[in-house]
C-alpha positions, 0 to 999 in steps of 0.5 A: 540520498536514494542513490546510496540506499537503492543500490545493493551492496553486491559483493559477489561478481556473479550477482552483479553480472546477473543484475546487469544482464536483467537490466540489459535484457529489458533495454534490448527487449523494451516491450511491456509484455516481456517486462511481465513474462520475461523480466519479472520471473528473472527478478523473482528470486532476488533479494529486495534491494537488488529488485529495487536496483533493477527497477530503478535502472529499468525506469531510467533506461525506459523513461529517463527517471534516474531515481525514485525521488524523480518518480513523482506522479507527473513522470509516472504518467508516462508509463503505459497501464500495462507497464505500471501494472507490471511494476506494481506486481514486481514490487508486491512480489518482492514484499510478499516473497521476501524473507523479511522478519518484521520484528528484526527488520534491518536498516537496509531492509527498511530502506528498500521496503519504504522505497517499494511501498512509496513507488507502489503508492505513487503508481496507484495514485497515478493510475487512480487504482485502475490496475489489474495485476497479472501473473507471469503467464498473463492471467489477470488477478485482483490487485486488491487481493494481491495487495492484501496478501503482499503487505502483511509483513510491512503492516507487522513492523513497528516502524511508524513510517512503514505503517503509514505507507502501508495504510496509504496503499491499503486505503487505495484499494477499491475493495477492502479484502481482509488482511491477514495479521501477523503483528509482533505484538497485539497490544501495540498493533492498533495504537500504532495503526491509529497513530499512523492513521491520524497523521494520514488524516491530518495530511490527507489532502496533500497525501491524497488520502481518502479519509473514508477509505482509510477509516474502513481499513482501521476498523477492519483491522480493529475487528480482527484484534481480540478485545483484550488487546483493543484500546477502546478509548483510543479507537473511539477517539479516532473514529470521532476524529475521522468523521470530521474529515469525511467532508473531504470525500468527493462524491464521485470517488468511490463514495457509495462503495466505501460508505457501504463497506465502512458501515458494515465494518462499523456495525461489526465493531459495534457488535463487539464493543457496543456503542463505540461507533455510534457517532460514526454510523450517524455520520455515515447515515447523513452522508447516505441521505444528506438533508434536502436543500444542502 
């Protein structure tokens, strides 16, 4: 299936030659440094589906991963940290620099966006998020900042599957930088986020979602929405439901960091809507200071 959707419909021969030249250049160079400094700039001006096409062919040439369906974490573990970092950067560049219109997202754009998001998520899970993105000059930058900027458009679409993938990636950040919002409809935004987050919570173990980090994301986004567009009952229900999943959080997986951030965001939310996060804050307090003997 992905073979059909990943391949761009190249009508103009010069574009086809350009894509083949990029793929051949990487096969010839086969160097992780040059993947970032030479190949990545060549991809920068291409449309999203063409970038996906090139990345898929480069993966196949380098690692014998023929489709993104085969790009599961077991296979991606063969990538060096530097290669994984560059692939994440290339796809974030594509999502950030694309001319996507979240309101009128075409079927073709929806397909490549989903592929890009899924691949970024799998790479982050494979590397446990230990990535530092670099620009094409090799200057390091914060991966969390790059993600927060690049995913604005995908977060703004009204496609539930794209919303869920975007939230998954946002929850994998080490630090929850603010995501600038550009939703097409403020009244529909938080309900869509909550519906997607419920799905992620319920399938968290299978999808490797940290429920505490995901809740940080939801509250952070809710804090940016004007009160008249905030569905308070729906949000309160989500917060009460989310805390039941906190027992799945392993104490060594960023617990202290996420606890601190979640508490800060929840206190801010309580300041806007008094009492809405009281039960959640109590659950966080118990996690910070578990009863002795348990």
